[in-house]
C-alpha positions as CSV (number, residue, x, y, z in Angstrom):
1,G,-7.8,-24.4,33.9
2,V,-11.0,-24.8,32.0
3,P,-13.9,-26.0,34.3
4,G,-14.5,-29.7,33.8
5,F,-11.2,-30.4,32.2
6,C,-8.5,-31.9,34.4
7,P,-5.4,-32.9,32.4
8,S,-2.7,-35.1,33.7
9,N,0.7,-33.7,34.5
10,S,2.1,-34.4,31.1
11,E,-1.0,-33.1,29.3
12,G,-1.0,-30.0,31.4
13,M,2.6,-29.3,30.5
14,A,1.8,-29.8,26.8
15,I,-1.2,-27.4,27.1
16,H,1.0,-24.8,28.8
17,L,3.6,-25.1,26.1
18,Q,0.9,-24.5,23.5
19,V,-0.5,-21.5,25.4
20,Q,3.0,-20.0,25.6
21,N,3.5,-20.6,21.9
22,G,7.2,-19.9,22.2
23,A,10.0,-22.3,21.6
24,I,9.5,-25.9,22.8
25,P,12.4,-27.3,24.9
26,G,14.7,-29.3,22.6
27,E,13.5,-27.5,19.4
28,M,16.2,-25.7,17.4
29,V,13.7,-23.4,15.6
30,K,11.2,-21.2,17.4
31,R,7.6,-21.9,16.1
32,D,5.2,-19.2,15.0
33,E,3.9,-17.3,18.0
34,N,0.3,-17.4,16.5
35,L,-0.1,-20.9,15.2
36,K,-3.6,-20.2,14.0
37,R,-2.7,-17.3,11.6
38,G,1.0,-17.5,11.3
39,N,3.5,-14.7,11.7
40,W,6.3,-13.0,9.7
41,S,9.4,-15.2,9.7
42,N,11.4,-12.3,11.0
43,Q,11.0,-8.5,11.5
44,I,12.9,-7.6,8.3
45,E,10.2,-9.2,6.2
46,F,7.5,-7.0,7.8
47,I,9.6,-3.8,7.4
48,L,10.4,-4.7,3.7
49,T,6.8,-5.6,3.0
50,S,5.5,-2.3,4.5
51,V,8.2,-0.3,2.7
52,G,7.1,-2.0,-0.6
53,Y,3.5,-1.3,0.3
54,A,4.0,2.4,1.1
55,V,6.6,3.1,-1.7
56,G,4.6,2.8,-4.9
57,L,4.2,4.3,-8.3
58,G,3.1,7.6,-6.8
59,N,6.5,8.2,-5.3
60,V,8.0,8.2,-8.8
61,W,5.3,9.8,-10.9
62,R,3.4,12.1,-8.5
63,F,5.7,13.5,-5.8
64,P,8.5,15.0,-8.0
65,Y,5.9,16.8,-10.1
66,L,4.0,18.1,-7.0
67,C,7.3,19.3,-5.6
68,Y,8.3,21.2,-8.7
69,R,4.8,22.7,-9.1
70,N,4.5,23.8,-5.5
71,G,7.6,25.8,-4.9
72,G,10.5,23.3,-5.3
73,G,12.5,23.0,-2.1
74,A,10.0,25.2,-0.3
75,F,7.5,22.4,-0.7
76,M,9.7,20.2,1.5
77,F,8.9,22.3,4.6
78,P,5.1,21.7,4.6
79,Y,5.8,18.1,3.4
80,I,8.0,17.3,6.5
81,I,5.6,19.1,8.8
82,M,2.7,17.0,7.6
83,L,4.8,13.8,7.8
84,V,5.7,14.5,11.5
85,F,2.2,15.6,12.6
86,C,0.0,13.4,10.5
87,G,1.8,10.7,8.5
88,I,3.9,9.0,11.2
89,P,1.2,9.2,14.0
90,L,-1.5,7.7,11.7
91,F,1.0,5.0,10.5
92,F,1.8,4.1,14.1
93,L,-1.9,4.1,15.0
94,E,-2.8,1.6,12.3
95,L,0.2,-0.6,13.0
96,S,-0.5,-0.8,16.7
97,F,-4.2,-1.4,16.1
98,G,-3.6,-4.4,13.9
99,Q,-0.7,-5.8,15.9
100,F,-2.6,-5.7,19.2
101,T,-5.5,-7.8,18.0
102,S,-3.7,-10.0,15.4
103,Q,-6.7,-9.4,13.1
104,G,-7.3,-7.9,9.7
105,C,-9.3,-4.8,8.8
106,L,-12.6,-6.4,9.8
107,G,-11.6,-8.3,12.9
108,V,-10.0,-5.2,14.6
109,W,-13.4,-3.7,14.9
110,R,-14.3,-5.9,17.9
111,V,-13.1,-2.8,19.7
112,N,-16.3,-1.1,18.6
113,P,-18.7,-3.3,16.6
114,M,-20.9,-0.4,15.5
115,F,-18.0,0.9,13.4
116,K,-17.2,-2.3,11.6
117,G,-18.4,-0.6,8.5
118,V,-15.1,1.2,8.5
119,G,-13.4,-2.1,7.9
120,Y,-15.8,-2.9,5.0
121,G,-15.1,0.6,3.6
122,M,-11.3,-0.2,3.7
123,M,-12.0,-3.5,1.8
124,V,-14.0,-1.7,-0.9
125,V,-11.2,0.9,-1.4
126,S,-8.6,-1.9,-1.6
127,T,-10.7,-3.7,-4.1
128,Y,-11.0,-0.6,-6.4
129,I,-7.3,0.1,-6.1
130,G,-6.3,-3.5,-6.6
131,I,-8.3,-3.7,-9.9
132,Y,-6.7,-0.7,-11.6
133,Y,-3.3,-0.9,-10.0
134,N,-2.6,-4.2,-11.6
135,V,-3.7,-2.8,-15.0
136,V,-0.9,-0.1,-14.5
137,I,1.5,-2.9,-13.7
138,S,0.4,-4.8,-16.8
139,I,1.1,-1.7,-19.0
140,A,4.6,-1.6,-17.4
141,F,5.0,-5.2,-18.3
142,Y,4.0,-4.4,-21.9
143,Y,6.6,-1.6,-22.1
144,F,9.2,-3.9,-20.5
145,F,8.6,-6.6,-23.1
146,S,8.6,-4.0,-25.9
147,S,12.1,-2.8,-24.7
148,M,13.6,-6.2,-25.5
149,T,14.9,-4.9,-28.8
150,T,17.8,-3.1,-30.4
151,L,15.8,0.0,-31.2
152,L,13.0,1.2,-28.9
153,P,9.7,1.3,-31.0
154,W,9.0,4.9,-29.9
155,T,12.3,6.4,-31.1
156,Y,11.3,7.5,-34.6
157,C,8.2,8.7,-36.5
158,T,8.6,6.1,-39.2
159,N,6.1,3.6,-37.9
160,E,2.7,2.7,-39.3
161,W,0.9,4.2,-36.3
162,N,2.6,7.6,-36.6
163,R,0.7,10.7,-37.8
164,E,1.9,13.6,-39.9
165,D,2.5,16.0,-37.0
166,C,4.8,13.5,-35.3
167,S,8.3,15.0,-34.6
168,S,11.1,12.9,-33.3
169,M,14.1,14.3,-31.3
170,L,16.3,11.9,-33.3
171,D,16.2,12.1,-37.1
172,P,17.6,8.9,-38.7
173,N,18.6,10.8,-41.9
174,R,20.6,13.5,-40.1
175,T,24.1,13.2,-38.7
176,A,24.2,16.7,-37.3
177,N,25.7,17.5,-34.0
178,I,23.7,18.1,-30.9
179,S,23.5,21.9,-31.2
180,D,22.3,21.7,-34.8
181,L,19.7,19.1,-33.8
182,S,18.5,21.3,-30.9
183,Q,18.2,24.3,-33.2
184,N,16.3,22.2,-35.8
185,I,13.9,21.0,-33.2
186,S,13.4,24.4,-31.7
187,T,12.5,25.8,-35.1
188,L,10.1,23.0,-35.6
189,L,8.5,23.7,-32.3
190,N,8.0,27.3,-33.1
191,Q,6.5,26.5,-36.5
192,T,3.8,24.2,-35.0
193,A,2.0,24.0,-31.7
194,K,0.7,20.5,-32.7
195,R,4.1,18.7,-32.3
196,T,3.6,15.3,-30.8
197,S,6.4,13.0,-29.9
198,P,6.8,9.4,-31.1
199,S,6.5,8.2,-27.6
200,E,3.1,10.0,-27.2
201,E,1.9,8.5,-30.5
202,Y,3.1,5.1,-29.5
203,W,1.2,5.4,-26.2
204,N,-2.1,6.7,-27.7
205,Y,-2.2,5.0,-31.1
206,Y,-0.4,1.7,-30.6
207,V,-0.5,0.6,-27.0
208,L,-3.9,2.0,-26.1
209,K,-5.4,2.5,-29.5
210,L,-7.3,5.3,-27.7
211,S,-11.0,5.6,-28.4
212,D,-13.0,8.8,-28.7
213,G,-14.4,8.7,-25.1
214,I,-15.1,6.7,-22.0
215,G,-18.4,5.3,-23.5
216,D,-16.7,4.0,-26.6
217,L,-15.0,0.8,-25.3
218,G,-13.9,-0.5,-28.7
219,E,-12.0,-3.7,-28.6
220,V,-10.1,-5.4,-25.9
221,R,-6.3,-4.8,-26.5
222,L,-5.1,-8.4,-26.4
223,P,-1.5,-7.6,-25.7
224,L,-2.6,-5.7,-22.6
225,L,-5.0,-8.4,-21.6
226,G,-2.1,-11.0,-21.8
227,C,0.1,-8.7,-19.7
228,L,-2.7,-8.3,-17.2
229,F,-3.0,-12.1,-16.9
230,V,0.8,-12.3,-16.3
231,A,0.6,-9.6,-13.6
232,W,-2.2,-11.5,-11.7
233,V,-0.3,-14.8,-12.0
234,V,2.8,-13.2,-10.6
235,V,0.8,-11.7,-7.7
236,F,-1.0,-15.0,-6.9
237,L,2.2,-17.1,-7.0
238,C,3.9,-14.6,-4.6
239,L,1.0,-14.8,-2.2
240,I,0.1,-18.5,-2.5
241,K,1.3,-19.1,1.0
242,G,0.3,-15.8,2.4
243,V,2.9,-13.8,4.3
244,K,5.2,-16.8,4.4
245,S,5.8,-16.6,0.6
246,S,5.4,-12.9,0.1
247,G,7.8,-12.3,3.0
248,K,10.5,-14.0,0.9
249,V,9.7,-12.2,-2.3
250,V,10.0,-8.7,-0.8
251,Y,13.7,-9.3,-0.2
252,F,14.0,-8.6,-3.9
253,T,10.9,-6.6,-4.8
254,A,11.4,-4.0,-2.0
255,T,15.2,-3.6,-2.4
256,F,15.9,-3.8,-6.1
257,P,14.0,-0.6,-7.1
258,Y,16.6,1.3,-5.0
259,V,19.4,-0.3,-7.0
260,V,17.7,0.8,-10.2
261,L,17.0,4.3,-8.9
262,T,20.7,4.6,-8.0
263,I,21.8,3.4,-11.4
264,L,19.4,5.8,-13.2
265,F,20.5,8.6,-10.8
266,I,24.2,8.1,-11.5
267,R,23.4,8.0,-15.3
268,G,21.1,11.0,-15.0
269,I,23.5,13.5,-13.2
270,T,26.2,12.8,-15.8
271,L,24.1,14.2,-18.6
272,D,24.0,17.7,-20.1
273,G,21.2,19.8,-18.6
274,A,20.8,17.5,-15.6
275,V,21.7,20.3,-13.2
276,T,19.1,22.6,-14.7
277,G,16.4,19.9,-14.2
278,I,17.4,19.4,-10.6
279,K,17.4,23.1,-10.0
280,Y,13.9,23.2,-11.3
281,Y,13.0,20.5,-8.9
282,L,14.6,22.0,-5.8
283,T,14.9,25.8,-6.1
284,P,12.7,27.2,-3.3
285,Q,10.0,29.6,-4.1
286,W,9.3,30.7,-0.5
287,D,6.3,32.9,-1.4
288,K,4.3,29.7,-2.2
289,I,4.5,28.6,1.4
290,L,1.7,31.0,2.2
291,D,-0.5,29.3,-0.4
292,A,-3.1,26.9,1.2
293,K,-3.0,24.7,-1.9
294,V,0.7,23.9,-1.2
295,W,-0.2,22.7,2.3
296,G,-3.1,20.8,1.0
297,D,-1.0,19.0,-1.6
298,A,1.6,18.2,1.0
299,A,-0.9,16.8,3.5
300,S,-2.7,14.8,0.7
301,Q,0.5,13.4,-0.7
302,I,1.7,12.2,2.8
303,F,-1.7,10.7,3.5
304,Y,-2.1,8.8,0.2
305,S,1.5,7.9,-0.1
306,L,1.8,6.1,3.2
307,G,-1.3,4.0,2.4
308,C,-3.3,5.1,5.4
309,A,-7.0,3.8,5.6
310,W,-6.5,1.2,2.9
311,G,-6.5,-1.6,5.4
312,G,-3.1,-2.8,4.3
313,L,-1.2,-1.5,7.3
314,I,-3.6,-3.1,9.8
315,T,-3.4,-6.4,7.9
316,M,0.4,-6.5,7.6
317,A,0.8,-5.5,11.3
318,S,-1.6,-8.3,12.3
319,Y,1.1,-10.9,11.4
320,N,3.6,-9.3,13.8
321,K,4.4,-10.9,17.1
322,F,2.6,-9.3,19.9
323,H,5.5,-7.6,21.6
324,N,7.1,-6.3,18.4
325,N,8.2,-2.7,18.6
326,C,5.8,-1.2,15.9
327,Y,6.6,2.3,17.2
328,R,10.1,2.0,15.9
329,D,8.9,0.3,12.7
330,S,6.4,3.1,11.9
331,I,9.1,5.8,12.1
332,I,11.6,3.7,9.9
333,I,9.0,2.9,7.2
334,S,7.4,6.4,7.1
335,I,10.8,8.2,6.7
336,T,12.0,5.6,4.2
337,N,8.9,6.2,2.1
338,C,9.3,10.0,2.1
339,A,13.1,9.8,1.5
340,T,12.4,7.6,-1.5
341,S,10.0,10.2,-3.0
342,V,12.7,12.9,-2.7
343,Y,15.3,10.6,-4.2
344,A,13.1,9.7,-7.1
345,G,12.7,13.4,-7.9
346,F,16.5,13.6,-8.6
347,V,16.2,10.6,-10.9
348,I,13.2,12.0,-12.8
349,F,14.3,15.7,-13.1
350,S,17.9,14.9,-14.1
351,I,16.6,13.1,-17.1
352,L,13.9,15.7,-17.9
353,G,16.5,18.5,-17.6
354,F,18.7,16.6,-20.1
355,M,15.6,16.2,-22.4
356,A,14.7,19.9,-22.1
357,A,18.3,21.0,-22.9
358,H,18.3,18.7,-25.9
359,L,15.0,20.2,-27.2
360,G,16.1,23.7,-26.4
361,V,13.0,24.3,-24.3
362,D,12.2,25.1,-20.6
363,V,12.0,22.2,-18.2
364,S,8.3,23.1,-17.5
365,K,7.5,22.1,-21.1
366,V,8.6,18.5,-20.6
367,A,7.6,18.0,-16.9
368,D,4.6,15.7,-16.4
369,H,3.1,13.4,-13.9
370,G,1.1,10.2,-13.7
371,P,0.9,7.9,-16.7
372,G,2.1,10.8,-18.9
373,L,5.4,10.8,-17.1
374,A,5.9,7.0,-16.8
375,F,4.8,6.1,-20.3
376,V,5.4,9.2,-22.4
377,A,7.9,11.8,-21.1
378,Y,10.4,9.5,-19.4
379,P,10.5,6.8,-22.2
380,E,11.1,9.6,-24.8
381,A,14.0,10.9,-22.7
382,L,15.5,7.4,-22.6
383,T,15.7,7.3,-26.4
384,L,18.4,9.9,-26.3
385,L,20.7,7.7,-24.2
386,P,23.2,5.3,-25.7
387,I,22.0,1.7,-25.3
388,S,18.5,3.1,-24.7
389,P,16.8,-0.3,-24.6
390,F,18.9,-1.2,-21.5
391,W,17.8,1.9,-19.6
392,S,14.2,1.3,-20.7
393,L,14.3,-2.3,-19.4
394,L,15.7,-1.1,-16.1
395,F,13.1,1.7,-15.7
396,F,10.1,-0.4,-16.5
397,F,11.3,-3.3,-14.3
398,M,11.6,-0.8,-11.5
399,L,8.0,0.3,-12.1
400,I,6.8,-3.3,-12.1
401,L,8.5,-4.0,-8.8
402,L,7.2,-0.8,-7.2
403,G,3.7,-1.7,-8.3
404,L,3.9,-5.3,-7.1
405,G,5.0,-4.3,-3.6
406,T,1.8,-2.4,-3.2
407,Q,-0.4,-5.0,-5.0
408,F,0.8,-7.8,-2.7
409,C,-0.6,-5.9,0.3
410,L,-3.8,-5.0,-1.4
411,L,-4.6,-8.6,-2.2
412,E,-3.5,-9.9,1.2
413,T,-5.8,-7.3,2.9
414,L,-8.8,-8.7,1.1
415,V,-7.8,-12.4,1.6
416,T,-7.0,-11.9,5.3
417,A,-10.3,-10.0,6.0
418,V,-12.3,-12.9,4.4
419,V,-10.4,-15.6,6.2
420,D,-10.4,-13.9,9.6
421,E,-14.1,-13.1,9.3
422,I,-15.1,-16.7,8.5
423,G,-12.5,-17.9,11.0
424,S,-13.1,-21.7,10.5
425,D,-10.2,-24.2,10.4
426,W,-11.4,-25.2,6.9
427,I,-11.1,-21.7,5.4
428,R,-7.6,-21.3,7.0
429,R,-6.4,-24.5,5.4
430,K,-7.9,-23.3,2.0
431,K,-6.5,-19.8,2.2
432,S,-4.6,-20.3,-1.0
433,L,-7.9,-21.1,-2.7
434,V,-9.4,-17.8,-1.4
435,T,-6.3,-16.0,-2.8
436,L,-6.9,-17.7,-6.2
437,T,-10.6,-16.7,-6.2
438,V,-9.8,-13.1,-5.4
439,A,-7.1,-13.0,-8.1
440,I,-9.5,-14.4,-10.7
441,V,-12.2,-11.9,-9.8
442,G,-9.7,-9.1,-9.9
443,F,-8.5,-10.2,-13.3
444,L,-12.0,-10.4,-14.7
445,L,-12.9,-6.9,-13.3
446,G,-9.8,-5.5,-14.9
447,I,-10.7,-6.6,-18.4
448,P,-12.7,-3.5,-19.2
449,L,-9.6,-1.4,-18.4
450,T,-7.7,-3.2,-21.2
451,T,-10.2,-1.9,-23.8
452,Q,-9.6,1.1,-26.0
453,A,-11.3,3.3,-23.5
454,G,-9.4,1.6,-20.6
455,I,-7.2,4.6,-19.7
456,Y,-10.4,6.8,-19.2
457,W,-11.8,4.2,-16.8
458,L,-8.4,3.8,-15.0
459,L,-8.1,7.5,-14.4
460,L,-11.7,7.7,-13.3
461,M,-11.1,5.0,-10.6
462,D,-7.8,6.6,-9.6
463,N,-9.4,10.0,-9.1
464,Y,-12.5,9.0,-7.3
465,A,-12.2,5.5,-5.8
466,A,-9.4,6.4,-3.5
467,S,-9.7,10.1,-2.9
468,F,-11.9,11.8,-0.2
469,S,-13.4,8.4,0.9
470,L,-10.0,7.5,2.4
471,V,-9.9,10.7,4.3
472,V,-13.4,10.1,5.8
473,I,-12.5,6.5,6.7
474,S,-9.3,7.6,8.5
475,C,-11.1,10.5,10.3
476,I,-13.8,8.1,11.6
477,M,-11.2,5.6,12.7
478,C,-9.4,8.1,14.8
479,I,-12.7,9.3,16.4
480,A,-13.9,5.7,17.1
481,I,-10.6,4.6,18.8
482,M,-9.7,7.8,20.6
483,Y,-13.2,9.1,21.7
484,I,-15.6,6.2,21.7
485,Y,-13.4,3.4,22.8
486,G,-11.4,5.8,24.9
487,H,-7.9,7.2,24.5
488,D,-6.9,6.1,28.1
489,K,-7.8,2.5,27.3
490,Y,-6.0,2.5,24.0
491,F,-2.8,4.0,25.6
492,Q,-3.0,1.2,28.2
493,D,-3.3,-1.4,25.4
494,V,-0.3,0.0,23.6
495,Q,1.7,-0.1,26.9
496,M,0.7,-3.7,27.5
497,M,1.9,-4.6,24.0
498,L,5.1,-2.5,23.8
499,G,6.1,-2.2,27.4
500,F,5.8,1.6,27.3
501,P,2.9,4.0,26.6
502,P,2.8,5.9,23.4
503,P,5.0,9.0,23.7
504,M,3.1,12.2,24.7
505,F,3.6,13.7,21.2
506,F,1.8,10.8,19.6
507,Q,-1.0,10.9,22.3
508,I,-1.6,14.6,21.4
509,C,-1.4,13.9,17.7
510,W,-3.9,11.0,17.8
511,R,-6.4,12.9,19.9
512,F,-6.2,16.4,18.4
513,V,-3.6,17.2,15.7
514,S,-4.0,14.3,13.2
515,P,-7.8,14.3,13.1
516,S,-7.7,18.1,12.5
517,I,-5.2,17.7,9.7
518,I,-7.4,14.9,8.2
519,F,-10.4,17.2,8.4
520,F,-8.3,20.0,6.7
521,I,-7.5,17.5,3.9
522,L,-11.2,16.7,3.5
523,V,-12.2,20.4,3.2
524,F,-9.2,21.0,0.9
525,T,-10.2,18.1,-1.4
526,V,-13.8,19.4,-1.6
527,V,-12.9,23.0,-2.2
528,Q,-10.2,22.2,-4.8
529,Y,-12.5,19.7,-6.6
530,K,-12.4,20.0,-10.4
531,P,-14.1,17.6,-12.8
532,I,-11.7,15.1,-14.2
533,S,-10.2,15.4,-17.7
534,Y,-7.6,13.5,-19.7
535,N,-5.5,15.7,-22.0
536,D,-8.1,17.6,-24.0
537,Y,-10.9,15.1,-23.3
538,V,-13.5,16.3,-20.8
539,Y,-15.4,13.5,-19.1
540,P,-19.2,13.5,-19.6
541,S,-21.4,14.2,-16.6
542,W,-22.6,10.5,-16.3
543,A,-19.0,9.4,-15.9
544,I,-18.3,11.9,-13.2
545,T,-21.5,10.9,-11.4
546,L,-20.4,7.3,-11.6
547,G,-17.0,8.3,-10.1
548,I,-18.7,10.1,-7.2
549,L,-20.9,7.0,-6.6
550,M,-17.7,4.9,-6.6
551,A,-16.2,7.2,-3.9
552,L,-19.4,7.1,-1.9
553,S,-19.7,3.3,-2.1
554,S,-16.9,2.8,0.4
555,V,-18.1,5.5,2.8
556,I,-21.7,4.4,2.7
557,C,-20.6,1.1,4.4
558,I,-20.1,3.0,7.6
559,P,-23.6,4.3,8.3
560,V,-25.3,1.3,6.7
561,Y,-23.5,-1.2,9.0
562,A,-23.9,1.1,12.0
563,I,-27.7,1.2,11.5
564,W,-27.9,-2.6,11.1
565,K,-25.8,-3.1,14.2
566,I,-27.9,-0.8,16.3
567,C,-31.1,-2.7,15.1
568,M,-29.5,-6.0,16.0
569,S,-28.3,-5.0,19.4
570,E,-30.1,-5.6,22.7
571,G,-31.9,-2.9,24.5
572,S,-35.4,-1.6,25.2
573,T,-34.6,2.0,24.0
574,F,-32.7,3.4,21.1
575,W,-29.9,4.8,23.3
576,E,-29.5,1.4,25.1
577,R,-29.1,-0.2,21.7
578,V,-26.5,2.4,20.6
579,K,-24.6,2.0,23.9
580,N,-24.5,-1.8,23.5
581,A,-23.5,-1.5,19.9
582,N,-20.5,0.5,20.9
583,K,-19.3,-1.8,23.6
584,P,-16.2,-3.8,22.8
585,S,-16.9,-7.5,22.0
586,K,-16.0,-10.1,24.6
587,D,-13.2,-11.4,22.3
588,W,-11.7,-7.9,21.8
589,G,-8.0,-7.8,22.8
590,P,-4.9,-9.9,22.2
591,S,-5.7,-13.1,20.4
592,L,-3.4,-15.4,22.5
593,L,-4.1,-16.3,26.1
594,E,-0.5,-15.6,27.2
595,H,-1.0,-11.9,26.3
596,R,-4.4,-11.5,27.8
597,T,-3.3,-9.9,31.0
598,D,-4.7,-7.1,33.2
599,R,-8.3,-6.4,32.2
600,Y,-8.2,-9.0,29.4
601,A,-7.3,-11.9,31.8
602,T,-10.3,-14.2,31.5
603,V,-10.1,-17.9,32.5
604,G,-12.4,-19.3,29.8
605,S,-11.5,-17.0,26.9
606,P,-12.2,-18.2,23.4
607,S,-8.5,-18.1,22.6
608,Y,-7.7,-20.4,25.5
609,E,-10.2,-23.0,24.3
610,F,-9.0,-22.6,20.8
611,N,-5.4,-23.3,21.8
612,L,-6.5,-26.5,23.6
613,E,-8.3,-27.6,20.4
614,I,-5.2,-26.9,18.2
615,Q,-3.0,-28.7,20.6
616,Q,-5.2,-31.9,20.3
617,L,-5.3,-31.6,16.5
618,N,-1.6,-31.2,16.0
619,P,0.0,-34.7,15.8
620,D,3.6,-33.3,15.6
621,K,3.1,-31.6,19.0
622,E,1.7,-34.8,20.4
623,R,4.7,-36.8,19.3
624,E,7.0,-34.1,20.7
625,K,5.1,-34.2,24.0
626,E,5.5,-38.0,24.2
627,Q,9.2,-37.8,23.5
628,L,9.9,-35.2,26.2
629,P,12.0,-36.7,29.1
630,T,9.9,-37.5,32.2
631,E,12.2,-35.6,34.5
632,N,11.1,-32.4,32.7
633,I,7.6,-33.1,33.9
634,E,8.5,-33.8,37.4
635,H,10.8,-30.8,38.0
636,N,10.8,-27.1,37.3
637,F,11.7,-26.2,33.7
638,T,12.3,-23.0,31.8
639,I,10.6,-22.0,28.6
640,Q,11.8,-19.3,26.3
641,G,8.8,-17.1,25.8
642,S,7.7,-15.7,22.5
643,N,9.1,-12.2,23.4
644,G,12.4,-13.6,24.4
645,S,11.8,-13.7,28.2
646,A,12.6,-16.9,30.1
647,R,9.8,-18.2,32.3
648,T,10.1,-20.8,35.0
649,Q,7.1,-23.1,35.4
650,E,6.1,-25.1,38.5
651,P,5.3,-28.8,38.2
652,N,1.7,-28.3,39.0
653,V,0.9,-26.1,36.0
């Protein structure tokens, strides 16, 4: 017990019940294991949330294009290699890191206080991504609302925003058959290289009202601003009660995109030219396997797609129960994410193949990626289908759900980090207020991206805010845990949590293979660097400088915090200060006393005292304590532990 605190028999039993945090005898429903922070209601919610986080817009608009560009089916080989040796190990490392401490991306660095700057770097990255990601969702909302019509507005060239060189694949004045139409379009394409589609003109001249450059902001596009407001309101409402509310929402947001993908896939493969498109996507070009760029693209795509180093994986895992099998979860989620990418490729290229056949051109002429695929190429292809507004509604609804799944975790990462760092009871009770504040700030910072130059700023943030900085953060995290804290200690921590040590394969990957691959990605990113451009627009040097500063702003947190920590640490010499700054904090380890065993077993740990305090503040528990039969106090009784194990307690607890 705590020195100076001698509870009575009944009080001692109540305290022990609190410390166990499992099901109280007589209760039908098991309480949260961690009453202070809360847990996922069940494991399905965590898996669905993590799948929703990892599976995002990039799976639909980036992977299929990368696969097609880097040798089709041959790209799958380096992709799977990188998944096995880098993706899954890093995913498992971050999940186990967050779950072991039940802390967000800042709190976990009690393991090595000098490297807490890594956590701040993760927060900066999540802030940047959260700002522009919701703008992309708002554009998807705009297209979704625009599809609620009998005729999609980007079908013909007869609108007020269309230019002279606009050429629609569907001419309202012609009733020719498909072959005549294809021949007509092919002739038109040969006559002019300036052909622009109605969907491209709708995107540039109506939705964005694109300005001449990144410095020419122009006006705020009010329809986009309204959709941005809607997007932030949806995200806030889904996170108003933290993981308790978002955990329920993901049953729909994480599963329905697969329903839509399947519907679009079935529709796509029944179209003329679909087989040609899929062949383009999958036909192996084995000679490209020897190209370093292909391996670099595979490693980068795995790394960015899984959401490593964003802080989201650590945050989501921190709400797991301590003995949850996160090893199993990491494999399930990683493979699901990559399988979704491959599946999405069939959906995209079956429709693009149909569009190419309709135009009488090569598939490479219509293949695109990023916003160009989501808001120009694919919407144009949908105009060729019967009941095109229905397919358009489905497609953009899927994009919205894919985006929201990632956005939930980005916002929760920031909120959890703030709440855990302050750590007071007041801030925990007001967590929804913190969520509202972060959402309002995110909305205000997103307003410049809804101007006429918004797309330039959005792509600048996408290219620089979350590029090489993520790689640096992840590499330093591996080094800090494996080499400074110590791999032996960490393997023991994982064994204490899971009941078995990490498999030897993961031990080798964590220590040698994954850091090497991350370093390769970093070198590849620097060597392959090209200044950003958008269509024919080349960004000015000041914008590129700003982008590089944006990337550095997250990385700079690491050395700045380390220097500050060394200065604040005790020690008469510099090396003593460094040594003390690298020692784990006294409160490093499992957050609940029942899990603080082996070298973490301390009598007066902060978590023990905190549990006592919570017990006294919780009137429901007090009433339950008073209602318990006295014979339970006088005799041995069994409690169902939080990990399912039954424990027999002596009367003198």
